[in-house]
C-alpha positions in Angstrom: 121.9 117.7 91.5 120.0 121.0 90.9 123.3 122.7 90.6 124.5 120.2 88.1 121.4 120.2 86.0 120.2 123.8 86.1 122.6 124.9 83.3 120.7 122.7 80.9 117.3 124.4 81.3 117.5 126.6 78.2 119.6 124.3 76.0 118.5 121.6 73.6 118.5 118.5 75.9 119.1 114.8 75.3 119.3 112.0 77.8 123.1 112.3 77.7 122.8 115.7 79.4 121.8 113.9 82.5 124.2 111.0 82.3 126.3 110.7 85.4 130.0 111.2 84.6 130.9 107.7 85.6 128.6 106.2 82.9 130.3 107.7 79.9 130.1 104.9 77.4 132.3 103.2 74.9 130.2 103.0 71.8 130.4 100.3 69.2 128.6 101.3 66.0 127.1 98.4 64.1 129.1 97.7 61.0 132.4 97.7 62.9 134.2 94.4 63.2 132.8 93.1 66.5 134.7 90.4 68.4 132.6 87.6 69.8 132.1 88.1 73.6 132.5 85.3 76.2 130.5 85.3 79.4 132.7 85.9 82.4 131.3 84.9 85.7 130.2 81.5 86.9 129.0 80.2 90.3 132.0 78.3 91.8 129.9 76.6 94.4 126.3 75.5 94.7 124.6 78.1 96.8 122.2 77.0 99.6 119.5 79.4 98.5 117.0 79.4 95.6 118.4 80.7 92.2 115.5 82.8 91.0 114.9 86.3 92.2 111.4 85.8 93.6 112.2 82.5 95.3 115.3 83.9 96.8 113.5 86.8 98.4 110.8 84.5 99.7 113.6 82.4 101.2 115.2 85.5 102.7 112.1 86.6 104.6 110.6 83.1 105.2 108.5 82.0 107.0 106.9 85.3 106.0 106.0 85.7 102.3 106.9 88.6 100.0 103.5 90.1 99.7 102.9 90.1 103.4 106.4 91.5 104.0 105.8 94.5 101.7 102.3 95.1 103.0 103.3 95.1 106.7 107.0 95.9 107.0 108.7 97.4 104.0 109.5 101.1 104.7 107.2 100.8 107.8 108.6 98.9 110.7 111.3 96.4 111.7 110.8 92.6 111.3 112.7 90.0 113.4 112.5 86.5 111.8 113.4 84.0 114.5 114.0 80.6 112.9 115.6 78.3 115.5 117.6 76.9 112.6 121.3 77.5 112.9 122.0 75.9 109.6 119.5 78.0 107.6 122.2 80.0 105.8 124.5 77.1 105.2 128.1 78.1 104.4 127.1 81.5 103.1 130.1 83.3 104.6 132.3 83.1 107.7 135.4 84.4 109.4 137.4 81.6 107.6 136.2 83.1 104.3 137.4 86.5 105.3 140.9 85.1 106.2 141.1 83.2 102.9 140.1 86.3 100.8 142.5 88.6 102.6 145.4 86.1 102.1 144.5 85.7 98.4 144.1 89.4 97.5 145.8 92.7 98.0 143.1 94.6 99.8 143.3 98.1 101.3 142.2 99.6 104.6 139.3 102.0 104.2 138.4 100.7 100.8 137.9 97.0 101.5 138.0 96.7 105.3 137.5 98.9 108.4 138.8 97.9 111.8 137.0 99.7 114.6 136.0 99.6 118.3 133.6 101.6 120.4 135.2 103.7 123.1 133.1 106.0 125.4 130.2 105.9 123.0 132.2 106.8 119.9 133.6 104.7 117.1 137.4 104.7 117.1 139.1 103.6 113.9 142.0 101.1 114.2 142.7 101.2 110.4 146.3 101.1 109.4 147.6 102.5 106.1 147.9 100.6 102.8 147.5 96.9 102.1 145.8 94.7 104.7 147.7 91.8 106.2 145.5 88.9 107.3 147.6 88.3 110.4 147.1 91.9 111.5 143.3 91.6 111.1 143.2 88.4 113.1 145.2 90.0 115.9 142.9 93.1 115.9 139.9 90.7 116.1 141.1 88.1 118.6 143.4 90.1 120.9 142.4 93.8 120.6 138.6 93.2 120.6 138.1 95.1 117.3 135.1 94.7 114.9 136.1 93.9 111.3 133.9 95.5 108.7 134.5 93.8 105.3 133.1 96.1 102.6 131.3 94.6 99.5 132.5 91.0 100.0 130.4 90.0 96.9 133.3 91.4 94.9 135.4 88.4 96.0 132.8 85.7 96.7 130.8 84.0 93.9 128.2 82.8 96.3 127.5 86.3 97.6 127.8 87.7 94.1 125.1 85.3 93.0 122.8 86.3 95.9 123.2 90.0 95.3 122.9 89.7 91.6 119.5 87.9 91.9 118.3 90.4 94.5 119.2 93.3 92.1 116.9 91.6 89.7 114.2 91.4 92.4 114.4 95.0 93.6 115.4 96.6 90.3 118.2 98.6 91.9 121.6 98.0 93.4 122.1 95.7 96.4 125.2 96.0 98.4 126.7 94.0 101.3 129.0 94.4 104.3 130.1 91.6 106.6 130.7 92.4 110.3 132.8 90.2 112.5 132.6 91.2 116.2 134.5 89.5 119.0 133.0 88.4 122.3 131.6 91.1 124.5 132.3 93.9 122.0 130.7 96.7 120.0 132.2 98.3 116.9 129.8 101.0 116.0 128.0 103.8 117.8 124.2 104.3 117.4 123.4 105.6 114.0 121.0 105.3 111.1 121.5 104.4 107.5 120.2 105.6 104.1 119.3 102.1 102.9 116.8 99.4 103.6 118.7 96.8 105.7 118.5 93.0 105.9 120.7 91.5 108.7 121.6 87.8 108.2 123.1 86.3 111.3 125.6 83.8 110.1 127.6 82.8 113.2 127.1 83.4 116.9 124.6 85.8 118.5 124.3 89.6 118.6 122.1 91.8 120.7 120.4 94.6 118.8 118.6 97.8 119.9 116.4 99.7 117.5 115.1 103.2 118.0 112.6 105.5 116.3 113.9 107.4 113.3 114.6 111.1 113.6 113.2 111.4 110.1 111.4 108.5 108.4 113.1 107.3 105.2 115.9 109.8 105.1 118.2 110.3 102.1 121.4 110.5 104.1 123.1 108.4 106.8 123.8 109.9 110.2 127.0 110.5 112.1 127.5 108.7 115.4 124.6 109.6 117.7 124.7 110.1 121.5 122.6 107.5 123.3 121.1 110.2 125.5 119.6 111.8 122.4 117.8 108.8 120.8 115.3 107.9 123.4 114.3 104.4 124.4 114.5 101.4 122.1 111.4 100.4 120.2 112.7 96.9 119.8 115.4 94.7 121.4 116.4 91.6 119.6 118.7 88.7 120.4 119.7 87.7 116.8 120.8 84.1 116.7 122.5 82.1 114.0 120.0 81.6 111.2 117.8 84.6 112.2 117.1 87.6 110.0 116.4 91.2 111.0 115.0 93.9 108.7 114.6 97.6 109.4 113.7 100.6 107.2 116.2 103.3 106.3 116.4 105.9 109.1 115.9 103.3 111.9 118.5 104.2 114.6 120.3 101.0 115.7 123.3 99.6 117.6 124.4 96.1 118.2 126.7 94.3 120.7 127.9 90.7 121.3 127.4 89.2 124.7 129.7 86.9 126.7 128.7 83.7 124.8 131.1 84.2 121.8 131.9 86.2 118.7 129.4 87.1 115.9 129.4 87.2 112.1 126.6 88.8 110.2 126.1 90.1 106.7 124.2 93.3 106.0 122.3 93.4 102.7 121.4 96.9 101.7 119.3 98.4 99.0 117.1 101.3 97.8 119.8 104.0 98.3 118.7 107.1 96.4 115.8 105.2 94.9 112.8 107.3 96.0 110.2 109.3 94.1 112.4 112.3 95.0 115.2 110.9 92.9 113.1 110.2 89.9 111.6 113.7 90.0 115.1 115.2 90.4 116.0 113.6 87.1 112.6 114.3 85.4 111.8 117.9 86.3 114.7 119.7 84.4 113.6 118.1 81.1 109.9 118.7 81.9 110.7 122.4 82.4 112.5 122.6 79.1 109.5 120.8 77.4 107.1 123.2 79.0 109.1 126.2 77.9 109.1 125.0 74.3 105.4 124.0 74.2 103.5 126.4 76.5 103.8 130.2 76.1 102.7 130.7 79.7 106.2 129.4 80.8 107.8 131.9 78.5 106.0 135.0 79.7 108.0 137.5 81.7 107.7 137.9 85.4 105.6 140.7 86.8 107.2 144.1 86.8 108.7 145.0 90.2 107.8 141.6 91.7 110.7 142.0 94.1 108.8 144.7 95.9 106.4 142.1 97.3 108.1 138.7 97.5 111.2 137.8 99.5 111.9 137.4 103.2 111.5 141.1 104.0 107.9 141.0 102.6 106.9 137.5 103.8 105.0 138.6 107.0 103.8 142.0 105.8 100.6 143.2 104.2 102.6 145.2 101.7 100.9 144.7 98.3 99.3 141.5 99.5 97.0 141.1 96.6 100.0 141.3 94.1 101.8 138.7 96.2 98.8 136.4 96.2 98.5 136.7 92.4 102.2 135.9 92.1 101.9 132.8 94.3 98.7 131.6 92.5 100.4 131.9 89.0 103.5 130.0 90.3 101.3 127.2 91.7 99.3 127.0 88.5 102.5 126.6 86.4 103.9 124.0 88.8 100.6 122.1 88.5 100.8 122.1 84.7 104.4 120.8 84.8 103.4 117.2 85.3 102.0 117.1 81.7 105.5 117.6 80.4 107.3 114.9 82.3 108.9 112.3 80.0 108.6 109.2 82.1 110.3 106.8 79.7 113.3 109.0 78.9 113.9 109.7 82.6 113.7 106.0 83.4 116.2 105.2 80.6 118.6 107.9 81.9 118.5 106.5 85.4 118.8 102.9 84.1 122.2 103.6 82.6 123.8 104.1 86.0 122.1 100.9 87.4 123.1 98.8 84.4 126.7 100.1 84.5 127.1 99.5 88.3 125.2 96.3 88.9 126.5 92.7 89.1 126.7 90.4 86.1 124.2 87.5 86.0 125.2 84.3 87.6 126.0 81.7 85.0 126.0 78.0 85.5 129.3 76.2 85.0 128.1 74.3 82.0 126.8 77.5 80.3 129.6 80.0 80.8 131.0 80.1 77.3 129.4 82.2 74.5 128.2 82.7 71.8 124.9 81.0 72.3 123.7 79.3 69.2 124.7 79.5 65.5 125.8 82.7 63.9 122.7 84.4 62.3 123.4 84.0 58.5 119.9 83.7 57.2 116.3 84.5 58.1 115.7 80.9 59.0 117.0 81.6 62.5 115.1 82.1 65.8 116.5 84.7 68.2 115.8 85.8 71.8 117.3 88.0 74.4 119.2 86.0 77.0 118.7 88.5 79.8 115.9 91.0 79.0 116.0 92.5 82.5 119.7 93.2 82.2 119.6 94.8 78.7 118.3 98.3 77.9 117.6 100.3 74.8 117.3 104.1 74.7 117.2 106.6 71.9 120.0 109.2 71.8 120.6 112.1 69.5 124.2 113.0 68.7 125.7 116.5 68.2 124.8 116.4 64.5 121.1 115.8 65.3 121.1 112.2 64.2 119.2 109.8 66.4 120.4 106.3 67.2 119.1 103.3 69.2 121.6 102.5 71.9 121.7 99.0 73.5 123.6 98.5 76.7 123.7 95.7 79.2 125.2 94.4 82.4 126.0 90.8 81.2 129.8 91.4 81.0 130.1 93.7 84.0 132.9 93.2 86.4 132.2 91.5 89.7 135.2 93.2 91.2 133.9 96.7 90.5 130.4 96.2 91.9 129.4 99.3 94.0 132.7 100.9 92.9 132.0 101.8 89.3 134.3 104.9 89.4 137.2 102.5 88.8 135.3 100.2 86.4 136.1 100.3 82.7 133.6 102.4 80.7 130.5 100.4 79.8 130.3 99.2 76.2 127.2 99.6 74.2 125.9 99.0 70.6 124.7 101.9 68.5 122.1 101.1 65.8 120.4 103.4 63.2 117.1 104.7 64.7 114.9 102.6 62.4 116.3 99.5 64.2 114.5 100.5 67.4 111.1 98.9 66.6 112.9 95.5 66.0 114.8 95.8 69.3 111.5 96.6 71.1 110.0 93.5 69.5 112.7 91.4 71.1 111.9 92.9 74.5 108.2 92.4 74.1 108.8 88.7 73.7 110.3 88.6 77.2 112.9 86.0 76.4 110.8 83.9 73.9 112.2 83.1 70.5 111.1 85.2 67.5 111.9 84.6 63.8 114.5 87.0 62.4 112.1 87.5 59.4 109.5 88.8 61.9 111.6 91.7 63.2 110.1 94.2 60.7 113.4 95.0 59.0 114.9 94.3 55.6 116.8 91.0 55.5 120.1 92.8 55.5 119.2 95.0 58.5 117.7 92.1 60.4 120.9 90.0 60.0 123.0 93.0 61.0 121.0 93.5 64.2 121.0 89.8 65.0 124.7 89.4 64.3 125.7 92.3 66.4 123.6 91.1 69.4 124.9 87.6 68.9 128.5 88.6 68.9 128.0 90.4 72.2 126.4 87.2 73.7 123.2 89.3 74.3 121.0 86.8 72.4 120.6 83.1 71.9 119.9 81.8 68.4 118.3 78.6 67.2 118.2 77.2 63.6 114.8 76.2 62.3 
């Protein structure tokens, strides 16, 4: 990222300078003829889990509670929840679901499914080329003893999509999933660690897990296959039975194997990939440096004359001009310490939010509420208005190449379930572009947190207020009610 961002240091910057390439947006300027949007996704079945983010997470870690979990386990240590309730997850997912999905869709080896088997401590791929045939998968599973890894099944399952969508609300970042189906007495993956927080839900059968100390706590990258001789003794061994849950922090080395009592199906929920303070600072510091350069002459002063005579590897362990070296280091530390004053927290958060909003799942919509628009078209000030999904809608200010500032509203409400965790192939996200003076009215809608507000109380002229309300209504971003 430093290589991508460093070219911006001495240019005029805007949030779009840090926009990931995959989030280039299709703008709709207010005043264009906007078609009315229809909500897309609905829950096809009644899930067996709670349908609010907080209640869902409490259910996931029960009988623990969320506050206790985050105090004792989150990013600290593994947790095995033994429930003695094989029906706890209901019909969340199964081998039968995998077969149905692979018969109904043209899915591809390597993109949607991996077939693998452990041989002499190494994972061996049994992937074929091209489109997956369900019969080939079943043969690899039942006859060849291969593990099936189904990648991002929430793209094809409304139940899993609902679960992941609500968990994305809870965590405030992406939540992915993989389903692993392992035959009797088999192991598909070698010991390794991941770069995500992991929740294992044991859906069918039993699986024996071994967890080992991290090589580095909370790493940013996942590991290659690891040799068992290099990872030490397990810190936890778990017999994960149907209905149980296992959590472990990113970096925890792990391996799992089925025993002689039958095959296993589990789903791995994963989150917090590249979602550390490091990542926020990586986005914030380039702009902070530019702000400091503009506002503080100390950042613009020239480097000391002949400074290369006393800093660098060849001078690191010598006494050559040690006082000059000490002065250089002290000035550098002083400037670095001042840098925090120039960090723009809100702009950085808005820039990072664009990728999340573009990539996340759409909200689950009940069957009887799947058609928009929501309420009467705003034609007068005698209309109440509220945001339908405040947590899935964002506003940011953006300055175009002509120096004109706009309020940009973007959202995840009409995102594609099929492109979740694969936004490179997703259509460009759409957004609404309003004049900058609309921003305070948009902020007023956010501060109401989903409560109704009169259009006349938005602080705009009647014409502008109706323009704003009408554009948001046409995109199904708001609900309206006639007084």
